[in-house]
C-alpha positions as CSV (number, residue, x, y, z in Angstrom):
1,M,3.6,11.0,-3.4
2,S,2.4,13.7,-5.1
3,Y,1.8,16.9,-3.2
4,A,-1.7,17.6,-4.3
5,D,-2.2,14.1,-1.5
6,A,-1.1,15.9,1.3
7,H,-3.5,16.6,2.7
8,Y,-2.4,17.9,6.4
9,A,-0.1,20.2,7.8
10,G,3.6,18.8,7.2
11,N,2.8,17.6,3.7
12,L,1.1,14.6,5.3
13,V,-1.0,12.0,3.2
14,A,-4.4,10.7,4.6
15,G,-3.4,7.2,5.3
16,G,-6.7,6.5,3.0
17,Y,-5.1,6.4,0.5
18,V,-2.3,4.1,0.9
19,L,-5.4,1.6,1.4
20,C,-5.7,2.7,-1.9
21,L,-3.0,1.2,-3.0
22,F,-3.1,-1.7,-1.5
23,G,-7.0,-2.4,-3.0
24,D,-4.7,-2.2,-6.3
25,V,-2.1,-4.8,-4.6
26,A,-5.0,-7.2,-4.4
27,T,-6.4,-6.4,-7.4
28,E,-2.9,-7.8,-9.1
29,V,-2.5,-10.4,-6.9
30,C,-6.2,-11.7,-7.4
31,V,-5.8,-11.2,-11.3
32,R,-1.9,-13.3,-11.1
33,T,-3.4,-15.9,-8.8
34,D,-7.2,-16.4,-10.1
35,G,-7.2,-14.4,-13.7
36,D,-10.0,-11.7,-11.9
37,E,-10.1,-8.7,-9.9
38,G,-11.9,-10.5,-7.3
39,L,-13.8,-8.6,-4.6
40,L,-11.9,-7.1,-1.7
41,A,-13.7,-8.2,1.8
42,S,-11.5,-7.0,4.8
43,Y,-9.2,-5.4,6.0
44,A,-7.8,-6.1,9.8
45,D,-5.1,-4.9,12.2
46,V,-4.3,-1.9,10.0
47,Q,-1.2,-0.2,11.2
48,F,0.2,3.0,10.8
49,R,3.5,2.6,11.5
50,A,5.3,5.8,10.4
51,A,4.1,8.9,8.5
52,V,3.8,9.4,4.4
53,R,4.4,12.8,3.4
54,A,4.3,14.2,-0.4
55,G,8.3,13.2,-1.9
56,D,7.6,9.5,-0.9
57,L,8.3,7.0,-3.1
58,L,6.3,4.2,-2.0
59,E,7.4,0.3,-3.0
60,V,3.6,-1.6,-1.9
61,S,3.6,-5.1,-0.8
62,A,1.3,-8.1,-1.0
63,T,2.4,-11.7,0.1
64,V,-0.8,-14.5,0.2
65,V,-0.3,-16.0,3.4
66,R,-3.7,-18.4,3.3
67,V,-5.6,-19.8,0.3
68,G,-9.4,-21.1,0.7
69,R,-11.9,-21.8,-1.4
70,R,-13.1,-18.4,-2.9
71,S,-10.8,-16.7,0.1
72,R,-7.6,-16.0,-0.3
73,D,-5.7,-13.7,3.2
74,L,-3.0,-10.8,2.3
75,D,-0.3,-9.6,4.0
76,L,-0.2,-5.9,2.7
77,A,2.9,-3.3,3.9
78,A,3.9,0.0,2.2
79,R,7.3,1.2,2.8
80,V,9.2,4.7,1.9
81,L,12.1,4.1,0.1
82,A,13.3,7.1,-0.7
83,R,12.2,10.7,0.6
84,G,12.1,14.1,-1.1
85,E,14.1,16.9,0.7
86,P,12.2,20.6,-0.5
87,E,14.5,22.2,1.2
88,R,17.1,21.2,-1.0
89,G,15.1,22.0,-3.7
90,E,11.3,21.3,-5.4
91,S,12.6,18.1,-6.6
92,A,15.2,17.4,-4.8
93,A,14.9,14.1,-2.9
94,R,17.2,11.4,-1.4
95,V,17.1,7.3,-1.3
96,L,16.7,6.0,2.8
97,D,20.0,3.8,3.7
98,E,16.5,1.4,5.0
99,P,13.3,1.2,3.9
100,I,10.2,2.7,6.5
101,V,8.1,0.7,7.0
102,A,4.8,2.9,6.9
103,V,1.8,1.1,7.1
104,T,0.9,-2.6,7.2
105,A,-2.2,-4.5,6.9
106,R,-3.9,-8.0,6.2
107,A,-6.6,-8.2,3.8
108,T,-8.9,-10.6,3.1
109,V,-9.8,-10.3,-1.1
110,V,-12.7,-12.9,-2.4
111,V,-12.8,-14.5,-6.2
112,P,-15.9,-16.4,-7.8
113,A,-16.0,-19.9,-8.2
114,F,-14.8,-21.2,-11.3
115,P,-16.4,-24.5,-12.5
């Protein structure tokens, strides 16, 4: 996460930024599974579980948990894999022993009906 993305004290990144990343990974799932970008219809059960900070390295994942005729439900997760350590130097960071699950959500995407 860029320091330009930090909006709050303690170099916190807005939760909405992670939702944008979820939208990107949902688009990738639609392209891979249906050959179309699809549309994000809704988020449900969004949980902000831990802080995301400038200097963090995130991994964002999506798992398809339901397939309908035109809709798909995705379980989404953003994990912090590494954390910046600015007290050691401007570009210092360390890989975490265990990733931190920072944000989870369920999303519904809709893809076009192809003949």
